[in-house]
C-alpha atoms as a printed R data frame, in Angstrom:
    type eleno elety resid chain resno       x       y       z
1   ATOM     1    CA   UNK     A     1  -0.974 109.407 -18.519
2   ATOM     2    CA   UNK     A     2   1.366 108.540 -15.845
3   ATOM     3    CA   UNK     A     3   4.454 110.153 -17.358
4   ATOM     4    CA   UNK     A     4   2.684 113.190 -18.887
5   ATOM     5    CA   UNK     A     5   3.865 115.109 -16.059
6   ATOM     6    CA   UNK     A     6   6.863 114.799 -13.262
7   ATOM     7    CA   UNK     A     7   6.483 114.551  -9.785
8   ATOM     8    CA   UNK     A     8   6.982 112.128  -6.699
9   ATOM     9    CA   UNK     A     9   4.449 109.236  -8.068
10  ATOM    10    CA   UNK     A    10   6.416 109.042 -11.337
11  ATOM    11    CA   UNK     A    11   9.775 109.030  -9.625
12  ATOM    12    CA   UNK     A    12   8.533 106.359  -7.112
13  ATOM    13    CA   UNK     A    13   7.421 103.986 -10.014
14  ATOM    14    CA   UNK     A    14  10.321 104.209 -11.921
15  ATOM    15    CA   UNK     A    15  12.642 103.947  -9.041
16  ATOM    16    CA   UNK     A    16  10.835 100.817  -7.573
17  ATOM    17    CA   UNK     A    17  10.724  99.236 -11.043
18  ATOM    18    CA   UNK     A    18  14.560  99.642 -11.643
19  ATOM    19    CA   UNK     A    19  15.285  98.722  -7.983
20  ATOM    20    CA   UNK     A    20  13.145  95.490  -8.078
21  ATOM    21    CA   UNK     A    21  14.343  94.250 -11.264
22  ATOM    22    CA   UNK     A    22  18.216  94.803  -9.842
23  ATOM    23    CA   UNK     A    23  17.342  92.211  -7.222
24  ATOM    24    CA   UNK     A    24  17.085  89.686  -9.980
25  ATOM    25    CA   UNK     A    25  15.292  86.865  -7.905
26  ATOM    26    CA   UNK     A    26  13.382  86.490  -4.852
27  ATOM    27    CA   UNK     A    27  13.225  83.415  -2.452
28  ATOM    28    CA   UNK     A    28  15.066  81.626  -5.255
29  ATOM    29    CA   UNK     A    29  12.613  82.509  -8.188
30  ATOM    30    CA   UNK     A    30  13.282  84.933 -11.155
31  ATOM    31    CA   UNK     A    31  11.651  88.134 -10.680
32  ATOM    32    CA   UNK     A    32  10.820  90.664 -13.473
33  ATOM    33    CA   UNK     A    33   8.868  93.829 -13.255
34  ATOM    34    CA   UNK     A    34   7.596  95.664 -16.115
35  ATOM    35    CA   UNK     A    35   5.243  98.785 -16.692
36  ATOM    36    CA   UNK     A    36   2.260  97.804 -18.297
37  ATOM    37    CA   UNK     A    37  -1.316  99.323 -19.597
38  ATOM    38    CA   UNK     A    38  -4.575  97.387 -18.399
39  ATOM    39    CA   UNK     A    39  -6.024  98.971 -21.860
40  ATOM    40    CA   UNK     A    40  -3.549  96.942 -23.845
41  ATOM    41    CA   UNK     A    41  -2.797  93.643 -21.664
42  ATOM    42    CA   UNK     A    42  -4.833  91.182 -19.918
43  ATOM    43    CA   UNK     A    43  -3.942  91.579 -16.203
44  ATOM    44    CA   UNK     A    44  -4.235  87.939 -15.715
45  ATOM    45    CA   UNK     A    45  -0.995  87.427 -17.657
46  ATOM    46    CA   UNK     A    46   0.588  88.428 -14.945
47  ATOM    47    CA   UNK     A    47   1.353  86.835 -11.528
48  ATOM    48    CA   UNK     A    48   0.601  90.253  -9.310
49  ATOM    49    CA   UNK     A    49  -0.559  93.614  -9.987
50  ATOM    50    CA   UNK     A    50   1.028  96.467  -7.849
51  ATOM    51    CA   UNK     A    51  -1.173  99.360  -8.017
52  ATOM    52    CA   UNK     A    52   0.360 102.883  -7.038
53  ATOM    53    CA   UNK     A    53  -2.248 105.727  -6.137
54  ATOM    54    CA   UNK     A    54  -5.761 104.574  -4.944
55  ATOM    55    CA   UNK     A    55  -7.278 107.868  -6.706
56  ATOM    56    CA   UNK     A    56  -8.247 108.581 -10.686
57  ATOM    57    CA   UNK     A    57 -10.220 105.493 -11.660
58  ATOM    58    CA   UNK     A    58  -7.470 103.171 -10.414
59  ATOM    59    CA   UNK     A    59  -9.915 100.977  -8.060
60  ATOM    60    CA   UNK     A    60 -11.125  99.559 -11.393
61  ATOM    61    CA   UNK     A    61  -7.878  98.021 -11.952
62  ATOM    62    CA   UNK     A    62  -7.890  96.533  -8.434
63  ATOM    63    CA   UNK     A    63 -11.357  95.283  -9.074
64  ATOM    64    CA   UNK     A    64 -10.646  93.738 -12.655
65  ATOM    65    CA   UNK     A    65  -7.339  91.923 -11.036
66  ATOM    66    CA   UNK     A    66  -9.243  90.581  -8.244
67  ATOM    67    CA   UNK     A    67 -11.966  89.121 -10.475
68  ATOM    68    CA   UNK     A    68  -9.318  87.586 -12.231
69  ATOM    69    CA   UNK     A    69  -8.010  86.087  -8.989
70  ATOM    70    CA   UNK     A    70  -4.746  88.188  -9.582
71  ATOM    71    CA   UNK     A    71  -3.118  89.222  -6.078
72  ATOM    72    CA   UNK     A    72  -3.048  92.955  -5.571
73  ATOM    73    CA   UNK     A    73  -0.578  95.021  -3.837
74  ATOM    74    CA   UNK     A    74  -1.815  98.711  -3.373
75  ATOM    75    CA   UNK     A    75   0.397 101.932  -2.231
76  ATOM    76    CA   UNK     A    76  -2.541 104.229  -2.316
77  ATOM    77    CA   UNK     A    77  -0.820 107.468  -1.335
78  ATOM    78    CA   UNK     A    78  -3.294 108.389   0.955
79  ATOM    79    CA   UNK     A    79  -3.257 111.708   2.723
80  ATOM    80    CA   UNK     A    80  -2.350 111.918   6.434
81  ATOM    81    CA   UNK     A    81  -4.955 114.378   7.124
82  ATOM    82    CA   UNK     A    82  -7.486 111.635   6.889
83  ATOM    83    CA   UNK     A    83  -9.367 110.507  10.238
84  ATOM    84    CA   UNK     A    84 -12.159 108.712  11.977
85  ATOM    85    CA   UNK     A    85 -14.285 111.800  11.623
86  ATOM    86    CA   UNK     A    86 -13.693 113.153   8.294
87  ATOM    87    CA   UNK     A    87 -13.709 109.421   7.209
88  ATOM    88    CA   UNK     A    88 -17.458 109.126   8.716
89  ATOM    89    CA   UNK     A    89 -18.239 112.438   7.133
90  ATOM    90    CA   UNK     A    90 -16.997 111.160   3.656
91  ATOM    91    CA   UNK     A    91 -19.270 107.916   4.068
92  ATOM    92    CA   UNK     A    92 -22.614 110.037   4.787
93  ATOM    93    CA   UNK     A    93 -21.725 112.149   1.833
94  ATOM    94    CA   UNK     A    94 -21.127 108.883  -0.469
95  ATOM    95    CA   UNK     A    95 -24.542 107.788   0.877
96  ATOM    96    CA   UNK     A    96 -26.289 110.904  -0.029
97  ATOM    97    CA   UNK     A    97 -24.554 111.099  -3.271
98  ATOM    98    CA   UNK     A    98 -25.892 107.373  -3.930
99  ATOM    99    CA   UNK     A    99 -29.432 108.121  -2.910
100 ATOM   100    CA   UNK     A   100 -30.025 111.143  -4.782
101 ATOM   101    CA   UNK     A   101 -28.470 109.845  -7.880
102 ATOM   102    CA   UNK     A   102 -30.156 106.396  -7.766
103 ATOM   103    CA   UNK     A   103 -26.648 104.865  -6.985
104 ATOM   104    CA   UNK     A   104 -25.079 106.028 -10.464
105 ATOM   105    CA   UNK     A   105 -22.583 108.524  -8.764
106 ATOM   106    CA   UNK     A   106 -19.787 107.303  -6.812
107 ATOM   107    CA   UNK     A   107 -17.843 109.426  -4.545
108 ATOM   108    CA   UNK     A   108 -13.735 109.399  -4.996
109 ATOM   109    CA   UNK     A   109 -13.605 108.377  -1.366
110 ATOM   110    CA   UNK     A   110 -15.790 105.282  -1.922
111 ATOM   111    CA   UNK     A   111 -13.430 104.375  -4.816
112 ATOM   112    CA   UNK     A   112 -10.361 104.730  -2.999
113 ATOM   113    CA   UNK     A   113 -12.052 102.670  -0.043
114 ATOM   114    CA   UNK     A   114 -12.900  99.989  -2.749
115 ATOM   115    CA   UNK     A   115  -9.396  99.835  -3.813
116 ATOM   116    CA   UNK     A   116  -8.103  99.453  -0.177
117 ATOM   117    CA   UNK     A   117 -10.737  97.116   1.048
118 ATOM   118    CA   UNK     A   118  -9.938  94.804  -1.942
119 ATOM   119    CA   UNK     A   119  -6.371  95.079  -2.308
120 ATOM   120    CA   UNK     A   120  -4.594  91.869  -0.238
121 ATOM   121    CA   UNK     A   121  -1.765  94.032   0.926
122 ATOM   122    CA   UNK     A   122  -1.446  97.826   1.442
123 ATOM   123    CA   UNK     A   123   1.826  99.561   1.563
124 ATOM   124    CA   UNK     A   124   1.870 102.854   3.467
125 ATOM   125    CA   UNK     A   125   4.806 105.384   3.425
126 ATOM   126    CA   UNK     A   126   4.645 105.701   7.030
127 ATOM   127    CA   UNK     A   127   2.832 105.440  10.279
128 ATOM   128    CA   UNK     A   128   0.750 108.668   9.742
129 ATOM   129    CA   UNK     A   129  -0.206 107.201   6.361
130 ATOM   130    CA   UNK     A   130  -1.037 103.819   7.767
131 ATOM   131    CA   UNK     A   131  -3.045 105.615  10.660
132 ATOM   132    CA   UNK     A   132  -5.073 107.594   8.240
133 ATOM   133    CA   UNK     A   133  -5.758 104.236   6.580
134 ATOM   134    CA   UNK     A   134  -7.139 102.509   9.240
135 ATOM   135    CA   UNK     A   135  -8.909 105.701  10.727
136 ATOM   136    CA   UNK     A   136 -10.425 107.124   7.542
137 ATOM   137    CA   UNK     A   137 -11.061 104.039   5.526
138 ATOM   138    CA   UNK     A   138 -11.560 101.358   8.265
139 ATOM   139    CA   UNK     A   139  -8.953  99.095   7.124
140 ATOM   140    CA   UNK     A   140  -7.555  96.360   9.092
141 ATOM   141    CA   UNK     A   141  -3.962  97.012  10.386
142 ATOM   142    CA   UNK     A   142  -2.957  93.315   9.339
143 ATOM   143    CA   UNK     A   143  -2.901  94.056   5.732
144 ATOM   144    CA   UNK     A   144  -0.894  97.347   5.944
145 ATOM   145    CA   UNK     A   145   2.661  97.347   5.733
146 ATOM   146    CA   UNK     A   146   4.993 100.401   6.359
147 ATOM   147    CA   UNK     A   147   7.869 100.935   3.687
148 ATOM   148    CA   UNK     A   148   9.377 104.339   3.458
149 ATOM   149    CA   UNK     A   149  10.326 105.886  -0.020
150 ATOM   150    CA   UNK     A   150  13.913 105.416  -1.053
151 ATOM   151    CA   UNK     A   151  16.375 108.037  -2.238
152 ATOM   152    CA   UNK     A   152  18.605 108.249  -5.586
153 ATOM   153    CA   UNK     A   153  22.065 107.988  -4.949
154 ATOM   154    CA   UNK     A   154  22.885 110.945  -6.844
155 ATOM   155    CA   UNK     A   155  21.444 113.346  -4.109
156 ATOM   156    CA   UNK     A   156  23.915 111.831  -1.486
157 ATOM   157    CA   UNK     A   157  26.832 113.035  -3.461
158 ATOM   158    CA   UNK     A   158  25.519 115.906  -4.700
159 ATOM   159    CA   UNK     A   159  27.670 119.294  -4.555
160 ATOM   160    CA   UNK     A   160  26.889 122.782  -4.703
161 ATOM   161    CA   UNK     A   161  29.398 123.974  -7.387
162 ATOM   162    CA   UNK     A   162  27.460 123.089 -10.656
163 ATOM   163    CA   UNK     A   163  24.287 124.763  -9.636
164 ATOM   164    CA   UNK     A   164  26.050 127.825  -8.449
165 ATOM   165    CA   UNK     A   165  28.280 128.161 -12.037
166 ATOM   166    CA   UNK     A   166  25.187 127.537 -13.861
167 ATOM   167    CA   UNK     A   167  22.847 130.031 -12.340
168 ATOM   168    CA   UNK     A   168  25.042 132.721 -10.822
169 ATOM   169    CA   UNK     A   169  23.346 132.450  -7.561
170 ATOM   170    CA   UNK     A   170  26.427 132.225  -5.087
171 ATOM   171    CA   UNK     A   171  24.938 133.442  -1.810
172 ATOM   172    CA   UNK     A   172  22.157 132.063   0.493
173 ATOM   173    CA   UNK     A   173  18.679 131.228  -1.042
174 ATOM   174    CA   UNK     A   174  15.744 129.230  -0.034
175 ATOM   175    CA   UNK     A   175  14.338 126.698  -2.562
176 ATOM   176    CA   UNK     A   176  11.314 125.116  -3.151
177 ATOM   177    CA   UNK     A   177  10.915 122.071  -5.422
178 ATOM   178    CA   UNK     A   178   7.338 121.080  -6.782
179 ATOM   179    CA   UNK     A   179   4.666 121.673  -9.246
180 ATOM   180    CA   UNK     A   180   3.334 125.007  -9.274
181 ATOM   181    CA   UNK     A   181   0.228 125.280  -7.668
182 ATOM   182    CA   UNK     A   182  -1.952 126.940  -4.879
183 ATOM   183    CA   UNK     A   183  -1.878 123.431  -3.155
184 ATOM   184    CA   UNK     A   184   2.003 123.399  -2.914
185 ATOM   185    CA   UNK     A   185   1.968 126.779  -1.674
186 ATOM   186    CA   UNK     A   186   4.619 128.678  -3.464
187 ATOM   187    CA   UNK     A   187   3.093 132.033  -2.987
188 ATOM   188    CA   UNK     A   188   2.530 131.476   0.792
189 ATOM   189    CA   UNK     A   189   6.222 130.762   0.924
190 ATOM   190    CA   UNK     A   190   7.315 133.669  -0.962
191 ATOM   191    CA   UNK     A   191   5.298 136.077   0.905
192 ATOM   192    CA   UNK     A   192   6.297 134.642   4.286
193 ATOM   193    CA   UNK     A   193   9.817 136.001   3.331
194 ATOM   194    CA   UNK     A   194   8.962 139.199   2.229
195 ATOM   195    CA   UNK     A   195  11.691 141.828   3.540
196 ATOM   196    CA   UNK     A   196  14.179 139.230   4.599
197 ATOM   197    CA   UNK     A   197  16.716 139.498   1.685
198 ATOM   198    CA   UNK     A   198  16.927 136.224   0.742
199 ATOM   199    CA   UNK     A   199  15.784 134.515  -2.754
200 ATOM   200    CA   UNK     A   200  13.283 131.945  -3.107
201 ATOM   201    CA   UNK     A   201  14.147 129.608  -6.051
202 ATOM   202    CA   UNK     A   202  11.387 127.586  -7.273
203 ATOM   203    CA   UNK     A   203  11.866 124.677  -9.448
204 ATOM   204    CA   UNK     A   204   8.587 122.980 -11.029
205 ATOM   205    CA   UNK     A   205   6.078 122.389 -13.688
206 ATOM   206    CA   UNK     A   206   3.617 125.373 -13.932
207 ATOM   207    CA   UNK     A   207   0.380 123.989 -16.015
208 ATOM   208    CA   UNK     A   208  -1.602 126.430 -17.923
209 ATOM   209    CA   UNK     A   209  -4.430 126.747 -15.550
210 ATOM   210    CA   UNK     A   210  -1.753 127.897 -13.007
211 ATOM   211    CA   UNK     A   211   0.525 130.547 -15.059
212 ATOM   212    CA   UNK     A   212  -1.607 133.306 -13.359
213 ATOM   213    CA   UNK     A   213  -0.654 132.087 -10.038
214 ATOM   214    CA   UNK     A   214   2.879 131.559 -10.881
215 ATOM   215    CA   UNK     A   215   2.978 135.531 -12.315
216 ATOM   216    CA   UNK     A   216   1.583 136.513  -9.010
217 ATOM   217    CA   UNK     A   217   4.523 134.930  -7.368
218 ATOM   218    CA   UNK     A   218   7.137 136.120 -10.041
219 ATOM   219    CA   UNK     A   219   6.014 139.407  -9.445
220 ATOM   220    CA   UNK     A   220   7.818 139.574  -6.116
221 ATOM   221    CA   UNK     A   221  11.360 140.408  -6.885
222 ATOM   222    CA   UNK     A   222  13.088 138.114  -4.507
223 ATOM   223    CA   UNK     A   223  11.364 135.089  -6.021
224 ATOM   224    CA   UNK     A   224  12.893 133.052  -9.212
225 ATOM   225    CA   UNK     A   225  11.379 130.231 -10.941
226 ATOM   226    CA   UNK     A   226  13.915 127.894 -13.142
227 ATOM   227    CA   UNK     A   227  11.132 125.821 -14.676
228 ATOM   228    CA   UNK     A   228  11.028 122.100 -14.457
229 ATOM   229    CA   UNK     A   229  14.287 120.052 -14.446
230 ATOM   230    CA   UNK     A   230  14.007 116.278 -14.966
231 ATOM   231    CA   UNK     A   231  14.650 114.099 -11.716
232 ATOM   232    CA   UNK     A   232  18.213 112.453 -13.232
233 ATOM   233    CA   UNK     A   233  19.626 116.161 -14.349
234 ATOM   234    CA   UNK     A   234  22.734 116.630 -12.077
235 ATOM   235    CA   UNK     A   235  21.463 120.229 -11.768
236 ATOM   236    CA   UNK     A   236  18.424 119.485  -9.506
237 ATOM   237    CA   UNK     A   237  20.807 117.527  -7.178
238 ATOM   238    CA   UNK     A   238  23.143 120.220  -7.267
239 ATOM   239    CA   UNK     A   239  20.581 122.518  -6.399
240 ATOM   240    CA   UNK     A   240  19.227 120.896  -3.522
241 ATOM   241    CA   UNK     A   241  23.006 120.888  -2.226
242 ATOM   242    CA   UNK     A   242  23.503 124.788  -2.923
243 ATOM   243    CA   UNK     A   243  20.246 125.859  -0.918
244 ATOM   244    CA   UNK     A   244  20.391 127.129   2.459
245 ATOM   245    CA   UNK     A   245  17.143 125.628   3.260
246 ATOM   246    CA   UNK     A   246  14.579 123.590   1.192
247 ATOM   247    CA   UNK     A   247  11.052 124.596   2.022
248 ATOM   248    CA   UNK     A   248   7.876 122.547   1.105
249 ATOM   249    CA   UNK     A   249   5.024 124.083   3.246
250 ATOM   250    CA   UNK     A   250   2.112 122.463   0.869
251 ATOM   251    CA   UNK     A   251  -1.254 121.832   2.237
252 ATOM   252    CA   UNK     A   252  -0.498 118.093   2.474
253 ATOM   253    CA   UNK     A   253   2.358 115.578   1.630
254 ATOM   254    CA   UNK     A   254   2.298 111.960   2.315
255 ATOM   255    CA   UNK     A   255   6.222 111.598   2.186
256 ATOM   256    CA   UNK     A   256   7.403 114.277  -0.106
257 ATOM   257    CA   UNK     A   257  10.497 113.207  -1.897
258 ATOM   258    CA   UNK     A   258  12.057 116.747  -2.456
259 ATOM   259    CA   UNK     A   259  12.309 116.571   1.531
260 ATOM   260    CA   UNK     A   260  14.128 113.481   1.427
261 ATOM   261    CA   UNK     A   261  16.212 114.449  -1.359
262 ATOM   262    CA   UNK     A   262  17.059 117.436   0.346
263 ATOM   263    CA   UNK     A   263  17.993 115.657   3.462
264 ATOM   264    CA   UNK     A   264  20.056 113.554   1.377
265 ATOM   265    CA   UNK     A   265  22.104 116.317  -0.223
266 ATOM   266    CA   UNK     A   266  22.784 117.475   3.397
267 ATOM   267    CA   UNK     A   267  20.491 120.558   3.341
268 ATOM   268    CA   UNK     A   268  17.644 121.027   6.214
269 ATOM   269    CA   UNK     A   269  14.078 121.003   5.371
270 ATOM   270    CA   UNK     A   270  11.005 123.263   6.794
271 ATOM   271    CA   UNK     A   271   8.119 120.820   5.993
272 ATOM   272    CA   UNK     A   272   4.410 121.263   6.214
273 ATOM   273    CA   UNK     A   273   2.752 119.560   9.621
274 ATOM   274    CA   UNK     A   274   0.485 117.646   7.486
275 ATOM   275    CA   UNK     A   275   3.025 114.887   6.115
276 ATOM   276    CA   UNK     A   276   3.610 111.348   6.834
277 ATOM   277    CA   UNK     A   277   7.543 111.368   7.110
278 ATOM   278    CA   UNK     A   278   8.705 110.261  10.673
279 ATOM   279    CA   UNK     A   279  12.552 110.878  11.114
280 ATOM   280    CA   UNK     A   280  13.642 110.372  14.719
281 ATOM   281    CA   UNK     A   281  15.995 112.991  16.272
282 ATOM   282    CA   UNK     A   282  15.761 115.244  13.231
283 ATOM   283    CA   UNK     A   283  14.604 118.341  14.820
284 ATOM   284    CA   UNK     A   284  18.082 119.787  14.145
285 ATOM   285    CA   UNK     A   285  17.330 119.794  10.407
286 ATOM   286    CA   UNK     A   286  13.721 119.489   9.797
287 ATOM   287    CA   UNK     A   287  11.266 121.892  11.305
288 ATOM   288    CA   UNK     A   288   7.495 121.265  10.680
289 ATOM   289    CA   UNK     A   289   5.294 124.215  10.086
290 ATOM   290    CA   UNK     A   290   1.458 124.661   9.424
291 ATOM   291    CA   UNK     A   291   0.865 125.361   5.578
292 ATOM   292    CA   UNK     A   292  -1.056 128.424   6.307
293 ATOM   293    CA   UNK     A   293   1.099 130.067   9.340
294 ATOM   294    CA   UNK     A   294   3.565 132.304   7.073
295 ATOM   295    CA   UNK     A   295   5.117 133.720  10.499
296 ATOM   296    CA   UNK     A   296   6.213 130.332  11.678
297 ATOM   297    CA   UNK     A   297   7.556 129.353   8.190
298 ATOM   298    CA   UNK     A   298   9.909 132.751   8.466
299 ATOM   299    CA   UNK     A   299  11.120 131.799  11.878
300 ATOM   300    CA   UNK     A   300  11.666 128.296  10.923
301 ATOM   301    CA   UNK     A   301  13.672 129.077   7.665
302 ATOM   302    CA   UNK     A   302  15.516 131.979   9.511
303 ATOM   303    CA   UNK     A   303  16.409 129.556  12.343
304 ATOM   304    CA   UNK     A   304  17.749 126.914  10.186
305 ATOM   305    CA   UNK     A   305  19.900 129.591   8.281
306 ATOM   306    CA   UNK     A   306  21.222 131.305  11.432
307 ATOM   307    CA   UNK     A   307  22.623 127.744  12.776
308 ATOM   308    CA   UNK     A   308  22.588 125.790   9.656
309 ATOM   309    CA   UNK     A   309  23.595 121.919  10.636
310 ATOM   310    CA   UNK     A   310  26.600 120.204   9.633
311 ATOM   311    CA   UNK     A   311  25.852 118.455   6.288
312 ATOM   312    CA   UNK     A   312  27.225 114.996   7.331
313 ATOM   313    CA   UNK     A   313  25.122 114.933  10.159
314 ATOM   314    CA   UNK     A   314  22.049 115.755   7.908
315 ATOM   315    CA   UNK     A   315  22.877 113.318   5.281
316 ATOM   316    CA   UNK     A   316  23.089 110.632   8.290
317 ATOM   317    CA   UNK     A   317  19.247 111.067   9.016
318 ATOM   318    CA   UNK     A   318  18.258 109.642   5.525
319 ATOM   319    CA   UNK     A   319  21.283 107.353   4.933
320 ATOM   320    CA   UNK     A   320  18.935 104.065   5.120
321 ATOM   321    CA   UNK     A   321  16.372 105.376   2.445
322 ATOM   322    CA   UNK     A   322  17.402 103.799  -0.535
323 ATOM   323    CA   UNK     A   323  15.517 102.060  -3.251
324 ATOM   324    CA   UNK     A   324  17.527  99.111  -2.831
325 ATOM   325    CA   UNK     A   325  16.007  98.715   0.309
326 ATOM   326    CA   UNK     A   326  12.600  99.541  -0.637
327 ATOM   327    CA   UNK     A   327  13.077  96.514  -3.025
328 ATOM   328    CA   UNK     A   328  14.180  94.135  -0.842
329 ATOM   329    CA   UNK     A   329  11.100  94.904   1.459
330 ATOM   330    CA   UNK     A   330   8.557  94.476  -1.153
331 ATOM   331    CA   UNK     A   331   9.934  91.679  -2.962
332 ATOM   332    CA   UNK     A   332   9.079  88.956  -0.342
333 ATOM   333    CA   UNK     A   333   5.554  90.347   0.015
334 ATOM   334    CA   UNK     A   334   5.036  89.647  -3.653
335 ATOM   335    CA   UNK     A   335   6.418  86.177  -3.222
336 ATOM   336    CA   UNK     A   336   4.103  85.603  -0.260
337 ATOM   337    CA   UNK     A   337   1.341  86.714  -1.772
338 ATOM   338    CA   UNK     A   338   1.569  84.876  -5.259
339 ATOM   339    CA   UNK     A   339   2.381  81.612  -3.029
340 ATOM   340    CA   UNK     A   340  -0.977  82.159  -1.001
341 ATOM   341    CA   UNK     A   341  -2.989  82.527  -4.238
342 ATOM   342    CA   UNK     A   342  -1.471  79.374  -5.603
343 ATOM   343    CA   UNK     A   343  -1.916  77.475  -2.626
344 ATOM   344    CA   UNK     A   344  -5.665  78.616  -2.828
345 ATOM   345    CA   UNK     A   345  -6.253  76.955  -6.214
346 ATOM   346    CA   UNK     A   346  -5.542  79.328  -8.676
347 ATOM   347    CA   UNK     A   347  -4.782  77.769 -12.118
348 ATOM   348    CA   UNK     A   348  -1.770  79.689 -13.189
349 ATOM   349    CA   UNK     A   349   1.185  78.455 -10.962
350 ATOM   350    CA   UNK     A   350   3.919  81.468 -10.565
351 ATOM   351    CA   UNK     A   351   7.025  80.906 -12.551
352 ATOM   352    CA   UNK     A   352   8.434  83.987 -10.735
353 ATOM   353    CA   UNK     A   353   8.784  85.438 -14.233
354 ATOM   354    CA   UNK     A   354   6.573  88.271 -14.055
355 ATOM   355    CA   UNK     A   355   5.325  90.826 -11.524
356 ATOM   356    CA   UNK     A   356   2.735  93.779 -12.255
357 ATOM   357    CA   UNK     A   357   2.320  96.969 -11.112
358 ATOM   358    CA   UNK     A   358  -0.177  99.726 -11.692
359 ATOM   359    CA   UNK     A   359   0.142 103.679 -11.255
360 ATOM   360    CA   UNK     A   360  -1.975 106.579 -12.082
361 ATOM   361    CA   UNK     A   361  -0.565 109.934 -12.297
362 ATOM   362    CA   UNK     A   362  -3.230 111.594 -14.505
363 ATOM   363    CA   UNK     A   363  -6.778 111.356 -15.007
364 ATOM   364    CA   UNK     A   364  -7.737 108.586 -17.126
365 ATOM   365    CA   UNK     A   365 -11.152 106.896 -17.585
366 ATOM   366    CA   UNK     A   366 -12.190 104.441 -15.007
367 ATOM   367    CA   UNK     A   367  -9.851 101.240 -15.461
368 ATOM   368    CA   UNK     A   368  -7.280 102.901 -17.375
369 ATOM   369    CA   UNK     A   369  -4.151 103.523 -15.272
370 ATOM   370    CA   UNK     A   370  -0.899 102.155 -16.021
371 ATOM   371    CA   UNK     A   371   1.067  98.926 -14.827
372 ATOM   372    CA   UNK     A   372   4.621  97.734 -14.223
């Protein structure tokens, strides 16, 4: 189910695999990373499992790997909105659900916590996600590393001409990239810019259930939907470069690739406050707003359009966010865990010829998931 749709998770999995394989080796040992399906291949055929996303049944993948003594790295993608208070409420709700169902029902919170507890290493995308994992799920800080997402090189070299030529949009416009849904809040953005005379260009998949939501948006004449563009389509990178501002006022983001990619293209961003992105001294090009505050969204967009920052300075904010850097941080973690497992007596010695990462972008049955 992972690649039945396109989004940040799918990009993260693909780019991480490619960057790790480009390393070729870690600590002098050959490194090979592949996408694997735990429904078709035993997890103990791999030296290590890296699970992406702690939801949608992936806790079963973590449990199975640990039962086989296979080391597990988990990139949980936990919302930065988790804290001590709502974590306590979630634990109370889980206990209540268990008592009412003779412990036959487990909440999604309990499944996420199980995955986080069982994984030997947890990778957060930013300090905000790290804090949420610790406070909301009671996970020890010692097992958490912070490695931000990377950005593809095509976005750093993006130019606006291709998009302008293909679409005919040559004037200022605001762009939002992401799946069409109330959670992403495209309607709120379009309504916030009512009367400004600024076109809003939306790029992203609209599933059948959200077609009425999309129709409501497109009933507003200043909104335009271009559909879904493949992540490697040059038109997408050019769209980021052509936009006056990229906005993402969703209800929550861990570390939104669309915001990073927009900055890499030299375009300023208006982003929801509920995010785990941390870029020091970025206020001149990155403004954070509440997802449900249309007035603040409008003000932030207009301010960036009135005094657009220099493209080179915007790109410099994320110049170090490459997938190669991500791979160089993750690979030594793999080697460390595999060596520790070997020292602890796992029968299969590490030959350094396989690492496996599991990811879930859909809703498979428990234990389904996908792996690299």
